[in-house]
PyMOL Python script that loads the backbone (N, CA, C, O; Angstrom):
from pymol import cmd

cmd.read_pdbstr("""\
ATOM      1  N   UNK A   1       9.455  62.556  26.109  1.00  0.00           N
ATOM      2  CA  UNK A   1       9.109  61.312  26.675  1.00  0.00           C
ATOM      3  C   UNK A   1      10.111  61.097  28.200  1.00  0.00           C
ATOM      4  O   UNK A   1      11.327  60.904  28.184  1.00  0.00           O
ATOM      5  N   UNK A   2       9.469  61.164  29.138  1.00  0.00           N
ATOM      6  CA  UNK A   2      10.368  61.149  30.278  1.00  0.00           C
ATOM      7  C   UNK A   2      10.818  59.432  30.356  1.00  0.00           C
ATOM      8  O   UNK A   2      10.419  58.445  29.738  1.00  0.00           O
ATOM      9  N   UNK A   3      11.836  59.635  31.426  1.00  0.00           N
ATOM     10  CA  UNK A   3      12.246  58.390  31.435  1.00  0.00           C
ATOM     11  C   UNK A   3      11.541  57.168  31.737  1.00  0.00           C
ATOM     12  O   UNK A   3      11.834  56.110  31.180  1.00  0.00           O
ATOM     13  N   UNK A   4      10.684  57.263  32.542  1.00  0.00           N
ATOM     14  CA  UNK A   4       9.427  56.347  33.206  1.00  0.00           C
ATOM     15  C   UNK A   4       8.889  55.905  32.299  1.00  0.00           C
ATOM     16  O   UNK A   4       8.508  54.734  32.294  1.00  0.00           O
ATOM     17  N   UNK A   5       8.714  56.720  31.299  1.00  0.00           N
ATOM     18  CA  UNK A   5       7.703  56.381  30.254  1.00  0.00           C
ATOM     19  C   UNK A   5       8.409  55.525  29.035  1.00  0.00           C
ATOM     20  O   UNK A   5       7.939  54.573  28.412  1.00  0.00           O
ATOM     21  N   UNK A   6       9.667  56.162  28.897  1.00  0.00           N
ATOM     22  CA  UNK A   6      10.421  55.231  27.903  1.00  0.00           C
ATOM     23  C   UNK A   6      10.755  53.954  28.549  1.00  0.00           C
ATOM     24  O   UNK A   6      11.034  52.969  27.865  1.00  0.00           O
ATOM     25  N   UNK A   7      10.741  53.921  29.870  1.00  0.00           N
ATOM     26  CA  UNK A   7      11.298  52.347  30.359  1.00  0.00           C
ATOM     27  C   UNK A   7       9.796  51.347  30.101  1.00  0.00           C
ATOM     28  O   UNK A   7       9.716  50.218  29.615  1.00  0.00           O
ATOM     29  N   UNK A   8       8.720  52.233  30.619  1.00  0.00           N
ATOM     30  CA  UNK A   8       7.648  51.204  30.421  1.00  0.00           C
ATOM     31  C   UNK A   8       7.438  50.728  29.095  1.00  0.00           C
ATOM     32  O   UNK A   8       7.171  49.542  28.897  1.00  0.00           O
ATOM     33  N   UNK A   9       7.568  51.818  27.882  1.00  0.00           N
ATOM     34  CA  UNK A   9       7.626  51.403  26.629  1.00  0.00           C
ATOM     35  C   UNK A   9       8.764  50.374  26.087  1.00  0.00           C
ATOM     36  O   UNK A   9       8.770  49.808  24.994  1.00  0.00           O
ATOM     37  N   UNK A  10       9.497  50.299  26.883  1.00  0.00           N
ATOM     38  CA  UNK A  10      10.861  49.149  26.639  1.00  0.00           C
ATOM     39  C   UNK A  10      10.119  47.933  27.068  1.00  0.00           C
ATOM     40  O   UNK A  10      10.116  46.940  26.341  1.00  0.00           O
ATOM     41  N   UNK A  11       9.511  47.951  28.167  1.00  0.00           N
ATOM     42  CA  UNK A  11       9.405  46.867  28.666  1.00  0.00           C
ATOM     43  C   UNK A  11       8.369  46.197  28.093  1.00  0.00           C
ATOM     44  O   UNK A  11       8.414  44.968  28.030  1.00  0.00           O
ATOM     45  N   UNK A  12       6.941  47.138  27.433  1.00  0.00           N
ATOM     46  CA  UNK A  12       5.972  46.621  26.988  1.00  0.00           C
ATOM     47  C   UNK A  12       6.467  45.718  25.414  1.00  0.00           C
ATOM     48  O   UNK A  12       5.974  44.686  24.957  1.00  0.00           O
ATOM     49  N   UNK A  13       7.415  46.427  24.955  1.00  0.00           N
ATOM     50  CA  UNK A  13       7.772  45.785  23.685  1.00  0.00           C
ATOM     51  C   UNK A  13       8.556  44.666  23.851  1.00  0.00           C
ATOM     52  O   UNK A  13       8.448  43.799  22.984  1.00  0.00           O
ATOM     53  N   UNK A  14       9.510  44.437  24.989  1.00  0.00           N
ATOM     54  CA  UNK A  14      10.279  43.090  25.241  1.00  0.00           C
ATOM     55  C   UNK A  14       9.117  42.354  25.596  1.00  0.00           C
ATOM     56  O   UNK A  14       8.880  41.486  24.756  1.00  0.00           O
ATOM     57  N   UNK A  15       8.279  42.386  26.571  1.00  0.00           N
ATOM     58  CA  UNK A  15       7.142  41.575  26.822  1.00  0.00           C
ATOM     59  C   UNK A  15       6.422  40.960  25.691  1.00  0.00           C
ATOM     60  O   UNK A  15       6.131  39.764  25.660  1.00  0.00           O
ATOM     61  N   UNK A  16       6.107  41.913  24.648  1.00  0.00           N
ATOM     62  CA  UNK A  16       5.318  41.444  23.236  1.00  0.00           C
ATOM     63  C   UNK A  16       6.264  40.387  22.167  1.00  0.00           C
ATOM     64  O   UNK A  16       5.894  39.503  21.394  1.00  0.00           O
ATOM     65  N   UNK A  17       7.624  40.911  22.509  1.00  0.00           N
ATOM     66  CA  UNK A  17       8.253  40.147  21.320  1.00  0.00           C
ATOM     67  C   UNK A  17       8.540  38.714  21.635  1.00  0.00           C
ATOM     68  O   UNK A  17       8.536  37.761  20.856  1.00  0.00           O
ATOM     69  N   UNK A  18       8.851  38.740  23.230  1.00  0.00           N
ATOM     70  CA  UNK A  18       9.061  37.556  23.975  1.00  0.00           C
ATOM     71  C   UNK A  18       7.471  36.825  24.147  1.00  0.00           C
ATOM     72  O   UNK A  18       7.544  35.656  24.524  1.00  0.00           O
ATOM     73  N   UNK A  19       6.402  37.218  23.979  1.00  0.00           N
ATOM     74  CA  UNK A  19       5.598  36.703  23.863  1.00  0.00           C
ATOM     75  C   UNK A  19       5.385  35.883  22.271  1.00  0.00           C
ATOM     76  O   UNK A  19       5.188  34.670  22.198  1.00  0.00           O
ATOM     77  N   UNK A  20       5.448  36.571  21.358  1.00  0.00           N
ATOM     78  CA  UNK A  20       5.671  36.067  19.960  1.00  0.00           C
ATOM     79  C   UNK A  20       6.757  35.084  19.776  1.00  0.00           C
ATOM     80  O   UNK A  20       6.441  34.186  18.995  1.00  0.00           O
ATOM     81  N   UNK A  21       7.836  35.004  20.225  1.00  0.00           N
ATOM     82  CA  UNK A  21       8.686  34.142  20.304  1.00  0.00           C
ATOM     83  C   UNK A  21       8.411  33.228  20.979  1.00  0.00           C
ATOM     84  O   UNK A  21       9.193  32.297  20.784  1.00  0.00           O
ATOM     85  N   UNK A  22       7.331  32.927  22.023  1.00  0.00           N
ATOM     86  CA  UNK A  22       7.198  31.662  22.485  1.00  0.00           C
ATOM     87  C   UNK A  22       6.027  31.209  21.601  1.00  0.00           C
ATOM     88  O   UNK A  22       6.064  30.041  21.215  1.00  0.00           O
ATOM     89  N   UNK A  23       5.038  31.944  21.247  1.00  0.00           N
ATOM     90  CA  UNK A  23       4.076  31.197  20.060  1.00  0.00           C
ATOM     91  C   UNK A  23       4.843  30.538  18.889  1.00  0.00           C
ATOM     92  O   UNK A  23       4.510  29.526  18.272  1.00  0.00           O
ATOM     93  N   UNK A  24       5.854  31.252  18.720  1.00  0.00           N
ATOM     94  CA  UNK A  24       6.643  30.708  17.338  1.00  0.00           C
ATOM     95  C   UNK A  24       7.402  29.596  17.792  1.00  0.00           C
ATOM     96  O   UNK A  24       7.717  28.736  16.969  1.00  0.00           O
ATOM     97  N   UNK A  25       7.788  29.471  19.143  1.00  0.00           N
ATOM     98  CA  UNK A  25       8.499  28.182  19.288  1.00  0.00           C
ATOM     99  C   UNK A  25       7.712  27.059  19.366  1.00  0.00           C
ATOM    100  O   UNK A  25       8.194  25.994  18.980  1.00  0.00           O
ATOM    101  N   UNK A  26       6.427  27.102  19.855  1.00  0.00           N
ATOM    102  CA  UNK A  26       5.489  26.089  20.227  1.00  0.00           C
ATOM    103  C   UNK A  26       4.874  25.473  18.870  1.00  0.00           C
ATOM    104  O   UNK A  26       4.350  24.361  18.803  1.00  0.00           O
ATOM    105  N   UNK A  27       5.009  26.292  17.900  1.00  0.00           N
ATOM    106  CA  UNK A  27       4.291  26.288  16.511  1.00  0.00           C
ATOM    107  C   UNK A  27       5.771  25.255  15.837  1.00  0.00           C
ATOM    108  O   UNK A  27       5.599  24.300  15.080  1.00  0.00           O
ATOM    109  N   UNK A  28       6.797  25.605  16.196  1.00  0.00           N
ATOM    110  CA  UNK A  28       7.786  25.129  15.608  1.00  0.00           C
ATOM    111  C   UNK A  28       7.889  23.570  16.243  1.00  0.00           C
ATOM    112  O   UNK A  28       7.971  22.720  15.356  1.00  0.00           O
ATOM    113  N   UNK A  29       7.896  23.233  17.120  1.00  0.00           N
ATOM    114  CA  UNK A  29       7.578  21.899  18.027  1.00  0.00           C
ATOM    115  C   UNK A  29       6.688  21.170  17.319  1.00  0.00           C
ATOM    116  O   UNK A  29       7.074  20.110  16.825  1.00  0.00           O
ATOM    117  N   UNK A  30       5.664  21.498  17.185  1.00  0.00           N
ATOM    118  CA  UNK A  30       4.481  20.836  16.526  1.00  0.00           C
ATOM    119  C   UNK A  30       4.535  20.489  15.209  1.00  0.00           C
ATOM    120  O   UNK A  30       3.868  19.551  14.772  1.00  0.00           O
ATOM    121  N   UNK A  31       5.368  21.247  14.430  1.00  0.00           N
ATOM    122  CA  UNK A  31       5.688  21.095  12.935  1.00  0.00           C
ATOM    123  C   UNK A  31       6.619  19.975  13.065  1.00  0.00           C
ATOM    124  O   UNK A  31       6.095  18.872  12.906  1.00  0.00           O
ATOM    125  N   UNK A  32       7.795  19.988  13.299  1.00  0.00           N
ATOM    126  CA  UNK A  32       8.873  18.699  13.641  1.00  0.00           C
ATOM    127  C   UNK A  32       8.191  17.723  13.759  1.00  0.00           C
ATOM    128  O   UNK A  32       8.274  16.916  12.832  1.00  0.00           O
ATOM    129  N   UNK A  33       7.123  17.343  15.073  1.00  0.00           N
ATOM    130  CA  UNK A  33       6.778  16.254  15.460  1.00  0.00           C
ATOM    131  C   UNK A  33       5.797  15.945  14.393  1.00  0.00           C
ATOM    132  O   UNK A  33       5.720  14.796  13.958  1.00  0.00           O
ATOM    133  N   UNK A  34       5.016  16.930  13.928  1.00  0.00           N
ATOM    134  CA  UNK A  34       4.025  16.090  12.736  1.00  0.00           C
ATOM    135  C   UNK A  34       4.749  15.792  11.712  1.00  0.00           C
ATOM    136  O   UNK A  34       4.331  14.814  11.091  1.00  0.00           O
ATOM    137  N   UNK A  35       5.663  16.268  11.316  1.00  0.00           N
ATOM    138  CA  UNK A  35       6.509  16.007   9.963  1.00  0.00           C
ATOM    139  C   UNK A  35       7.398  14.819  10.095  1.00  0.00           C
ATOM    140  O   UNK A  35       7.701  14.226   9.059  1.00  0.00           O
ATOM    141  N   UNK A  36       7.794  14.455  11.087  1.00  0.00           N
ATOM    142  CA  UNK A  36       8.498  13.498  11.419  1.00  0.00           C
ATOM    143  C   UNK A  36       7.945  11.832  12.354  1.00  0.00           C
ATOM    144  O   UNK A  36       8.635  10.824  12.507  1.00  0.00           O
ATOM    145  N   UNK A  37       6.623  12.053  12.791  1.00  0.00           N
ATOM    146  CA  UNK A  37       6.002  11.381  13.405  1.00  0.00           C
ATOM    147  C   UNK A  37       6.447  10.863  14.828  1.00  0.00           C
ATOM    148  O   UNK A  37       6.338   9.764  15.373  1.00  0.00           O
ATOM    149  N   UNK A  38       7.071  12.247  15.284  1.00  0.00           N
ATOM    150  CA  UNK A  38       7.721  11.865  16.887  1.00  0.00           C
ATOM    151  C   UNK A  38       7.165  12.664  17.811  1.00  0.00           C
ATOM    152  O   UNK A  38       6.501  13.631  17.438  1.00  0.00           O
ATOM    153  N   UNK A  39       7.350  12.383  19.190  1.00  0.00           N
ATOM    154  CA  UNK A  39       6.619  13.252  20.149  1.00  0.00           C
ATOM    155  C   UNK A  39       7.239  14.479  20.256  1.00  0.00           C
ATOM    156  O   UNK A  39       8.446  14.600  20.049  1.00  0.00           O
ATOM    157  N   UNK A  40       6.604  15.295  20.525  1.00  0.00           N
ATOM    158  CA  UNK A  40       6.789  16.951  20.819  1.00  0.00           C
ATOM    159  C   UNK A  40       8.408  17.383  21.415  1.00  0.00           C
ATOM    160  O   UNK A  40       9.265  18.197  21.069  1.00  0.00           O
ATOM    161  N   UNK A  41       8.275  16.313  22.532  1.00  0.00           N
ATOM    162  CA  UNK A  41       9.792  16.357  23.458  1.00  0.00           C
ATOM    163  C   UNK A  41      10.677  16.331  22.970  1.00  0.00           C
ATOM    164  O   UNK A  41      11.737  16.863  23.302  1.00  0.00           O
ATOM    165  N   UNK A  42      10.308  15.346  21.551  1.00  0.00           N
ATOM    166  CA  UNK A  42      11.846  15.237  20.767  1.00  0.00           C
ATOM    167  C   UNK A  42      11.752  15.923  19.431  1.00  0.00           C
ATOM    168  O   UNK A  42      12.860  15.922  18.894  1.00  0.00           O
ATOM    169  N   UNK A  43      10.978  16.413  18.820  1.00  0.00           N
ATOM    170  CA  UNK A  43      11.266  17.601  18.009  1.00  0.00           C
ATOM    171  C   UNK A  43      11.501  18.697  18.866  1.00  0.00           C
ATOM    172  O   UNK A  43      12.098  19.556  18.217  1.00  0.00           O
ATOM    173  N   UNK A  44      11.282  19.102  20.162  1.00  0.00           N
ATOM    174  CA  UNK A  44      11.609  20.445  20.933  1.00  0.00           C
ATOM    175  C   UNK A  44      13.304  20.430  20.977  1.00  0.00           C
ATOM    176  O   UNK A  44      13.960  21.470  20.920  1.00  0.00           O
ATOM    177  N   UNK A  45      13.899  19.094  21.088  1.00  0.00           N
ATOM    178  CA  UNK A  45      15.167  18.556  21.477  1.00  0.00           C
ATOM    179  C   UNK A  45      15.899  18.976  19.891  1.00  0.00           C
ATOM    180  O   UNK A  45      16.903  19.682  19.795  1.00  0.00           O
ATOM    181  N   UNK A  46      15.258  18.458  18.879  1.00  0.00           N
ATOM    182  CA  UNK A  46      15.719  18.334  17.572  1.00  0.00           C
ATOM    183  C   UNK A  46      16.020  19.737  17.156  1.00  0.00           C
ATOM    184  O   UNK A  46      17.023  20.021  16.501  1.00  0.00           O
ATOM    185  N   UNK A  47      14.955  20.778  17.627  1.00  0.00           N
ATOM    186  CA  UNK A  47      14.778  22.177  17.158  1.00  0.00           C
ATOM    187  C   UNK A  47      15.987  22.975  17.769  1.00  0.00           C
ATOM    188  O   UNK A  47      16.786  23.711  17.190  1.00  0.00           O
ATOM    189  N   UNK A  48      15.892  22.576  19.298  1.00  0.00           N
ATOM    190  CA  UNK A  48      17.016  23.271  20.049  1.00  0.00           C
ATOM    191  C   UNK A  48      18.387  22.827  19.517  1.00  0.00           C
ATOM    192  O   UNK A  48      18.967  23.789  19.013  1.00  0.00           O
ATOM    193  N   UNK A  49      19.078  21.719  19.465  1.00  0.00           N
ATOM    194  CA  UNK A  49      19.703  20.959  18.656  1.00  0.00           C
ATOM    195  C   UNK A  49      20.197  21.680  17.553  1.00  0.00           C
ATOM    196  O   UNK A  49      21.357  22.089  17.530  1.00  0.00           O
ATOM    197  N   UNK A  50      19.451  21.850  16.699  1.00  0.00           N
ATOM    198  CA  UNK A  50      19.643  22.851  15.035  1.00  0.00           C
ATOM    199  C   UNK A  50      20.077  24.260  15.459  1.00  0.00           C
ATOM    200  O   UNK A  50      21.100  24.840  15.097  1.00  0.00           O
ATOM    201  N   UNK A  51      19.202  24.674  16.221  1.00  0.00           N
ATOM    202  CA  UNK A  51      19.312  26.210  16.795  1.00  0.00           C
ATOM    203  C   UNK A  51      20.733  26.438  17.140  1.00  0.00           C
ATOM    204  O   UNK A  51      21.480  27.279  16.640  1.00  0.00           O
ATOM    205  N   UNK A  52      21.030  25.484  18.156  1.00  0.00           N
ATOM    206  CA  UNK A  52      22.428  25.786  18.667  1.00  0.00           C
ATOM    207  C   UNK A  52      23.695  25.335  18.168  1.00  0.00           C
ATOM    208  O   UNK A  52      24.722  25.901  18.544  1.00  0.00           O
ATOM    209  N   UNK A  53      23.741  24.174  17.190  1.00  0.00           N
ATOM    210  CA  UNK A  53      24.487  23.464  16.225  1.00  0.00           C
ATOM    211  C   UNK A  53      24.705  24.274  14.994  1.00  0.00           C
ATOM    212  O   UNK A  53      25.766  24.130  14.387  1.00  0.00           O
ATOM    213  N   UNK A  54      23.786  25.129  14.558  1.00  0.00           N
ATOM    214  CA  UNK A  54      23.981  25.906  13.503  1.00  0.00           C
ATOM    215  C   UNK A  54      24.501  25.065  11.926  1.00  0.00           C
ATOM    216  O   UNK A  54      23.992  24.096  11.363  1.00  0.00           O
ATOM    217  N   UNK A  55      25.300  25.620  11.676  1.00  0.00           N
ATOM    218  CA  UNK A  55      25.735  25.705  10.411  1.00  0.00           C
ATOM    219  C   UNK A  55      26.892  24.246  10.813  1.00  0.00           C
ATOM    220  O   UNK A  55      26.871  23.230  10.119  1.00  0.00           O
ATOM    221  N   UNK A  56      27.620  24.369  11.754  1.00  0.00           N
ATOM    222  CA  UNK A  56      28.484  23.131  12.167  1.00  0.00           C
ATOM    223  C   UNK A  56      27.897  22.142  12.415  1.00  0.00           C
ATOM    224  O   UNK A  56      28.682  21.194  12.400  1.00  0.00           O
ATOM    225  N   UNK A  57      26.467  21.722  12.743  1.00  0.00           N
ATOM    226  CA  UNK A  57      25.921  20.488  13.011  1.00  0.00           C
ATOM    227  C   UNK A  57      25.319  20.113  11.476  1.00  0.00           C
ATOM    228  O   UNK A  57      25.161  18.919  11.225  1.00  0.00           O
ATOM    229  N   UNK A  58      25.006  21.047  10.522  1.00  0.00           N
ATOM    230  CA  UNK A  58      24.412  20.912   9.336  1.00  0.00           C
ATOM    231  C   UNK A  58      25.558  20.000   8.498  1.00  0.00           C
ATOM    232  O   UNK A  58      25.227  19.064   7.771  1.00  0.00           O
ATOM    233  N   UNK A  59      27.297  20.517   8.763  1.00  0.00           N
ATOM    234  CA  UNK A  59      28.213  20.087   8.073  1.00  0.00           C
ATOM    235  C   UNK A  59      28.246  18.293   8.315  1.00  0.00           C
ATOM    236  O   UNK A  59      28.193  17.339   7.539  1.00  0.00           O
ATOM    237  N   UNK A  60      28.366  18.438   9.884  1.00  0.00           N
ATOM    238  CA  UNK A  60      28.776  17.161  10.165  1.00  0.00           C
ATOM    239  C   UNK A  60      27.476  15.726  10.151  1.00  0.00           C
ATOM    240  O   UNK A  60      27.739  14.528  10.262  1.00  0.00           O
ATOM    241  N   UNK A  61      26.279  16.272  10.001  1.00  0.00           N
ATOM    242  CA  UNK A  61      25.343  15.851   9.752  1.00  0.00           C
ATOM    243  C   UNK A  61      25.181  15.276   8.161  1.00  0.00           C
ATOM    244  O   UNK A  61      24.591  14.214   7.960  1.00  0.00           O
ATOM    245  N   UNK A  62      25.770  16.091   7.028  1.00  0.00           N
ATOM    246  CA  UNK A  62      26.276  15.656   6.097  1.00  0.00           C
ATOM    247  C   UNK A  62      27.224  14.971   6.126  1.00  0.00           C
ATOM    248  O   UNK A  62      27.072  13.905   5.530  1.00  0.00           O
ATOM    249  N   UNK A  63      28.205  15.133   6.595  1.00  0.00           N
ATOM    250  CA  UNK A  63      29.389  14.519   6.550  1.00  0.00           C
ATOM    251  C   UNK A  63      29.337  12.712   6.943  1.00  0.00           C
ATOM    252  O   UNK A  63      29.845  11.769   6.336  1.00  0.00           O
ATOM    253  N   UNK A  64      28.681  12.739   7.935  1.00  0.00           N
ATOM    254  CA  UNK A  64      28.456  11.511   8.573  1.00  0.00           C
ATOM    255  C   UNK A  64      27.148  10.665   8.231  1.00  0.00           C
ATOM    256  O   UNK A  64      27.000   9.454   8.394  1.00  0.00           O
ATOM    257  N   UNK A  65      26.353  11.466   7.785  1.00  0.00           N
ATOM    258  CA  UNK A  65      24.901  10.432   7.565  1.00  0.00           C
ATOM    259  C   UNK A  65      24.843  10.726   6.050  1.00  0.00           C
ATOM    260  O   UNK A  65      23.692  10.792   5.617  1.00  0.00           O
ATOM    261  N   UNK A  66      25.653  10.882   5.310  1.00  0.00           N
ATOM    262  CA  UNK A  66      25.439  10.460   3.857  1.00  0.00           C
ATOM    263  C   UNK A  66      24.819  11.273   2.910  1.00  0.00           C
ATOM    264  O   UNK A  66      24.598  11.077   1.715  1.00  0.00           O
ATOM    265  N   UNK A  67      24.527  12.398   3.780  1.00  0.00           N
ATOM    266  CA  UNK A  67      23.802  13.183   3.001  1.00  0.00           C
ATOM    267  C   UNK A  67      22.250  13.383   3.611  1.00  0.00           C
ATOM    268  O   UNK A  67      21.831  14.502   3.907  1.00  0.00           O
ATOM    269  N   UNK A  68      21.592  12.382   3.735  1.00  0.00           N
ATOM    270  CA  UNK A  68      20.700  12.379   4.587  1.00  0.00           C
ATOM    271  C   UNK A  68      20.148  13.181   5.621  1.00  0.00           C
ATOM    272  O   UNK A  68      19.421  14.146   5.383  1.00  0.00           O
ATOM    273  N   UNK A  69      20.484  12.798   6.809  1.00  0.00           N
ATOM    274  CA  UNK A  69      20.909  13.505   7.777  1.00  0.00           C
ATOM    275  C   UNK A  69      21.089  15.050   7.503  1.00  0.00           C
ATOM    276  O   UNK A  69      20.164  15.807   7.798  1.00  0.00           O
ATOM    277  N   UNK A  70      22.484  15.636   6.837  1.00  0.00           N
ATOM    278  CA  UNK A  70      22.358  16.856   6.602  1.00  0.00           C
ATOM    279  C   UNK A  70      21.327  17.310   5.647  1.00  0.00           C
ATOM    280  O   UNK A  70      21.404  18.537   5.708  1.00  0.00           O
ATOM    281  N   UNK A  71      20.529  17.041   4.913  1.00  0.00           N
ATOM    282  CA  UNK A  71      19.603  17.427   4.134  1.00  0.00           C
ATOM    283  C   UNK A  71      18.319  17.782   5.006  1.00  0.00           C
ATOM    284  O   UNK A  71      17.584  18.752   4.818  1.00  0.00           O
ATOM    285  N   UNK A  72      18.180  16.744   6.065  1.00  0.00           N
ATOM    286  CA  UNK A  72      17.097  17.064   7.119  1.00  0.00           C
ATOM    287  C   UNK A  72      17.399  17.911   8.044  1.00  0.00           C
ATOM    288  O   UNK A  72      16.380  18.463   8.458  1.00  0.00           O
ATOM    289  N   UNK A  73      18.539  18.335   8.662  1.00  0.00           N
ATOM    290  CA  UNK A  73      18.989  19.198   9.352  1.00  0.00           C
ATOM    291  C   UNK A  73      19.034  20.490   8.740  1.00  0.00           C
ATOM    292  O   UNK A  73      18.642  21.477   9.363  1.00  0.00           O
ATOM    293  N   UNK A  74      19.475  20.570   7.581  1.00  0.00           N
ATOM    294  CA  UNK A  74      19.529  22.198   6.789  1.00  0.00           C
ATOM    295  C   UNK A  74      18.131  22.171   6.452  1.00  0.00           C
ATOM    296  O   UNK A  74      17.498  23.225   6.506  1.00  0.00           O
ATOM    297  N   UNK A  75      17.461  20.892   6.045  1.00  0.00           N
ATOM    298  CA  UNK A  75      15.621  21.726   6.012  1.00  0.00           C
ATOM    299  C   UNK A  75      15.267  22.290   7.154  1.00  0.00           C
ATOM    300  O   UNK A  75      14.927  23.473   7.174  1.00  0.00           O
ATOM    301  N   UNK A  76      15.295  21.547   8.240  1.00  0.00           N
ATOM    302  CA  UNK A  76      14.742  21.965   9.649  1.00  0.00           C
ATOM    303  C   UNK A  76      15.440  23.459   9.928  1.00  0.00           C
ATOM    304  O   UNK A  76      14.621  24.312  10.274  1.00  0.00           O
ATOM    305  N   UNK A  77      16.724  23.872   9.838  1.00  0.00           N
ATOM    306  CA  UNK A  77      17.641  24.768   9.810  1.00  0.00           C
ATOM    307  C   UNK A  77      17.121  26.169   9.202  1.00  0.00           C
ATOM    308  O   UNK A  77      17.185  27.287   9.712  1.00  0.00           O
ATOM    309  N   UNK A  78      16.647  25.817   8.098  1.00  0.00           N
ATOM    310  CA  UNK A  78      15.988  26.561   6.588  1.00  0.00           C
ATOM    311  C   UNK A  78      15.002  27.084   7.320  1.00  0.00           C
ATOM    312  O   UNK A  78      15.075  28.220   7.789  1.00  0.00           O
ATOM    313  N   UNK A  79      13.816  26.166   7.513  1.00  0.00           N
ATOM    314  CA  UNK A  79      12.678  26.266   7.867  1.00  0.00           C
ATOM    315  C   UNK A  79      12.493  27.346   9.173  1.00  0.00           C
ATOM    316  O   UNK A  79      11.746  28.323   9.140  1.00  0.00           O
ATOM    317  N   UNK A  80      13.352  26.943  10.341  1.00  0.00           N
ATOM    318  CA  UNK A  80      13.298  27.757  12.085  1.00  0.00           C
ATOM    319  C   UNK A  80      13.902  29.205  11.036  1.00  0.00           C
ATOM    320  O   UNK A  80      13.205  30.206  11.204  1.00  0.00           O
ATOM    321  N   UNK A  81      14.867  29.351  10.206  1.00  0.00           N
ATOM    322  CA  UNK A  81      15.062  30.701   9.778  1.00  0.00           C
ATOM    323  C   UNK A  81      14.202  31.419   9.426  1.00  0.00           C
ATOM    324  O   UNK A  81      13.885  32.495   9.932  1.00  0.00           O
ATOM    325  N   UNK A  82      13.664  30.800   8.370  1.00  0.00           N
ATOM    326  CA  UNK A  82      12.374  31.125   7.274  1.00  0.00           C
ATOM    327  C   UNK A  82      11.137  31.469   8.334  1.00  0.00           C
ATOM    328  O   UNK A  82      10.560  32.555   8.283  1.00  0.00           O
ATOM    329  N   UNK A  83      10.757  30.355   9.376  1.00  0.00           N
ATOM    330  CA  UNK A  83       9.313  30.911   9.827  1.00  0.00           C
ATOM    331  C   UNK A  83       9.346  30.630  10.920  1.00  0.00           C
ATOM    332  O   UNK A  83       8.236  30.396  11.398  1.00  0.00           O
ATOM    333  N   UNK A  84      10.360  30.520  11.725  1.00  0.00           N
ATOM    334  CA  UNK A  84      10.617  30.780  13.065  1.00  0.00           C
ATOM    335  C   UNK A  84      10.471  28.994  13.748  1.00  0.00           C
ATOM    336  O   UNK A  84       9.998  27.994  13.207  1.00  0.00           O
ATOM    337  N   UNK A  85      11.170  29.195  15.280  1.00  0.00           N
ATOM    338  CA  UNK A  85      10.984  28.062  15.830  1.00  0.00           C
ATOM    339  C   UNK A  85       9.617  27.240  16.245  1.00  0.00           C
ATOM    340  O   UNK A  85       9.526  26.016  16.143  1.00  0.00           O
ATOM    341  N   UNK A  86       8.598  28.078  16.717  1.00  0.00           N
ATOM    342  CA  UNK A  86       7.440  27.545  17.063  1.00  0.00           C
ATOM    343  C   UNK A  86       6.681  26.953  15.550  1.00  0.00           C
ATOM    344  O   UNK A  86       5.878  26.039  15.733  1.00  0.00           O
ATOM    345  N   UNK A  87       6.831  27.294  14.464  1.00  0.00           N
ATOM    346  CA  UNK A  87       6.286  26.794  13.246  1.00  0.00           C
ATOM    347  C   UNK A  87       7.100  25.485  13.020  1.00  0.00           C
ATOM    348  O   UNK A  87       6.506  24.551  12.482  1.00  0.00           O
ATOM    349  N   UNK A  88       8.309  25.340  13.354  1.00  0.00           N
ATOM    350  CA  UNK A  88       9.322  24.331  12.740  1.00  0.00           C
ATOM    351  C   UNK A  88       8.536  23.176  13.696  1.00  0.00           C
ATOM    352  O   UNK A  88       7.915  22.335  13.046  1.00  0.00           O
ATOM    353  N   UNK A  89       8.498  23.056  15.019  1.00  0.00           N
ATOM    354  CA  UNK A  89       8.016  22.449  15.795  1.00  0.00           C
ATOM    355  C   UNK A  89       6.605  22.121  15.393  1.00  0.00           C
ATOM    356  O   UNK A  89       6.470  20.913  15.195  1.00  0.00           O
ATOM    357  N   UNK A  90       5.670  22.727  15.239  1.00  0.00           N
ATOM    358  CA  UNK A  90       4.462  22.295  14.865  1.00  0.00           C
ATOM    359  C   UNK A  90       4.605  21.185  14.292  1.00  0.00           C
ATOM    360  O   UNK A  90       3.623  20.585  13.855  1.00  0.00           O
TER     361      UNK A  90
END
""", "prot")
cmd.dss("prot")
cmd.show_as("cartoon", "prot")
cmd.util.cbc("prot")
cmd.orient("prot")
């Protein structure tokens, strides 16, 4: 396989992965919004914060939320890792 064909294959694969990521992201926003009864914009911000904060956010939420916030963040984090961002927001 020559260099041009390898490059085309790589670009096609990257585009396919990006498309799947976008679909998963959209479903994740809808899931959080539906589960919590909030807007899609708020759900998107929550999912993004959980992704960026990761374990540190879970620990802080558990410490300052007396377990309830930590449980919510841990559940969202687990769902994102398990099903993907898109499904979590759905």
